[in-house]
Steps between C-alpha positions, in 0.01 A plus 500: 500500500875446556652173394706375795814296446697382801811286444799409717842361412815427701828623351834378635640851543488742796200734517722807451627366164158393375345830608773710334459312172120509494475865613702610197226460241757538222579131573142399418563408133750238619227287657156639408379369164284804421745774604658617176683797654518697825672834561533686828348848458561668835837613638664367813509162665214253463238545771149626567400733217737353240335488158589258222372500140411145407420357158289184500477272198258210474367321191605780266345766723723766662418749771717751680409623847648666808559280804552669837632356825235618747633318808856390567651332804858412403570128521141417605228618264403723211172598340464635149216641294472523124256718308441576137319178419342281759567612856758262647624477857771253598647423840825310556585378850840353585545274805803297612442128440759230585802685359302652216206727433129433492364743241126554506362685201142623491346674205167678465395589148195712426433451130307760302309493175510177305747354750220492761312256279813287476568506877463124565738410217735784587521377859599148389762632257649747751514241779694259275726777376570610858598145599728473197656843563571415865659170395725690253591748776595213731713335231668829410588601856608153612734472200691810611805446722437566869620838624784499750394605848718717724 
């Protein structure tokens, strides 16, 4: 059974800026506590079909897995899937909100093996981590100088 996580945060930056930063998964280690490293694997601009190689590290445990953007609507939404461990699907939606961006992040995790037994605990830990990661993203992006508009 997938573990659903659904969190929203408002970031005082335009949706285009927040989307561009989040869509480039190589930025993930800057705000995600478990992302040790991310490298883009596919050529060309970031969009549907782009594959990243992500290394997760948590409590002395490391796992490397491919992450693919399976849906991509520039400036509005993206969906990714990760395989190689538990099946993970994440959706990020970006909406204008009073001069900033309302970012809604939903995550479905389908744990396998021993992780299925730990599902209730895993859900609590991942929900808290997601909230903390989104707060770090907000702090990081809001600390950057505003881009000049033409």
